N, C-alpha and C positions, 0 to 999 in steps of 0.2 A: 507496568504489568509484570515486572520482574523477569522478563524474557531475555534481557541483555545482562552482561556482567554488571555487578553492582558499581564498579568504578565509573561506568558511564553515567550513573545517576548523581555523581558528586556535583554539588552546587557550591560555587565559590562564595565564601562569605563577603569577599570584597566586591565582586561584580554581580552577585545574585543571579548567576547564569550557570548552566551545566557546561563548564569550560572544556572538560575532556571530551564530551560528546560533540561540542562545536568544532574542536580541533580535528577530531576523527572525521566528521562530516566534511569539513573543508578538504582534508587530504584525499578522501574518497572521491569527492566531486572533481578535484583537480586531476586525479587519475582517470576518471571517466572522460573528462574533457580531452585529455591526451589521447585516449583510445579513439574517441570520436574524430579528433583532428588529424591524427597521424596513422590510422589504420583503416581498413575497410570493414572491420568487425562492428564498429560503433553504430553505424546508421540503423540497421535493422534491429540488432539486439537491444539497444537501449531505448530506441523509440518504441518498438513493439512492447517492451517491458513496461514502459510508462503507460502506453495505451491499454495494455491488459490490466495493470493494477488499477488505473482509474475506472476502466470499464467494469471490472468486478465490483468496485466500490459503488458505482452507479446502480448496478443490478441489485446489490444488497440494499441500497437505499429505497428501491421500489418496495421491497418486502419488509423492511424494518418495522414500519408501523403495525404490521400484522403479526410478525414473529416475536416482537418485544413490546407489546402494547403498554405495559406499565412504564417502561423506559421512555417510550415515545410520548405518552400522555404527560410525563413529568417534564418534557422539554418545551421550549418556546415554540417549536415548529408545530406542535399539536393544535395551536390556535388557528392555523391556516388550512382550510379545506375548500374544495370545490365540490359542492354537494356533499356526498358521503366520502369522497376520495381525498385523502391527505395530499396537499400540494407537494409535499416532499416526494411522494410516490410518482406524481405526474412529472415533476422536474427531473427526477432520477431516471424515469423512463425515456424522457427526451435526451438526457445526457448519455444514457446507454446506447440509444439509437445512433447518436452522433459519433460516439466512440467506435461502434461497430462499423459504421460507414467509413470513418477515417482509417480504421485498421484495414478494411477491405481495399481502400484506395492505395494505402501504403504497400500492402502485400502485392498488389498488381502493378506497382510502379517498378519497371525494370531497372531504373537508375538507383532508386532508394532501397529497394528490397534486398537485392543480393542473396538469392536463395541457395547459396552454396552450402555444402554439408558442414563446413566449419562454423559458419554463422548460425545455422540452425542448431548444431550441437552446443554452441556457446549459450544460445537462448535457453535451450532445454536444461543445460547444466546449471545456469543461473537460477532457473525456477526450482530445480531439484535441490540445489544448495539451500535455498530459502526454506523449503519444506524440511530438509534434514536438520538444519540449525534450529528450527522451531521445535521439532520433535526431540532433539537432544536436550535443549533447555527445558522443555516440559518435563522430561524424565529426571533431569538433575534437580529442578525445583521441587518436583514431587518427592524425590528421595530426601530432600531437606525438610519435608513437611509443609511445603508451601503449595496451596491449591491455586494455581494460576487462573483457572476458569472463574474464580470468584472476582478477579479484577474486571471482568466484563459483565458482571451482574447488574451494575448501575452506572450511570453517567457520572464521572468525577466532578466534584465542585470546582468551578473555575474561579 
């Protein structure tokens, strides 16, 4: 989608994989594991971040068949319906309900949650950083004449 620097999309001719992206992902994962293992910040920040990102994905899955009907109809998932309702919407609703329940349980767990201002500021900062990085890359790509929104107009060929 051209939202990350182009170097991340480099695919090794020898390994046929995005080596730079894999190395960066491994380094970030190790850093996150260190934060989770050796500090008190990790539990709430990273677990809630995961729950929020998957939860939002589930909520969007409910509405995807209705918001992007052409894309949905072109997918293999369009074949599966329970009456007039796409199975994708039903499964996504169940998944969203599970993630909401799990997030509620986590938030109310005094051991796992850790509702101190540092943890909450870190969570808010991580979410804000994601929005800021997306907006910055959007503006940069737009100034280069690249319309990022076109990347999401159709499902890529697998």
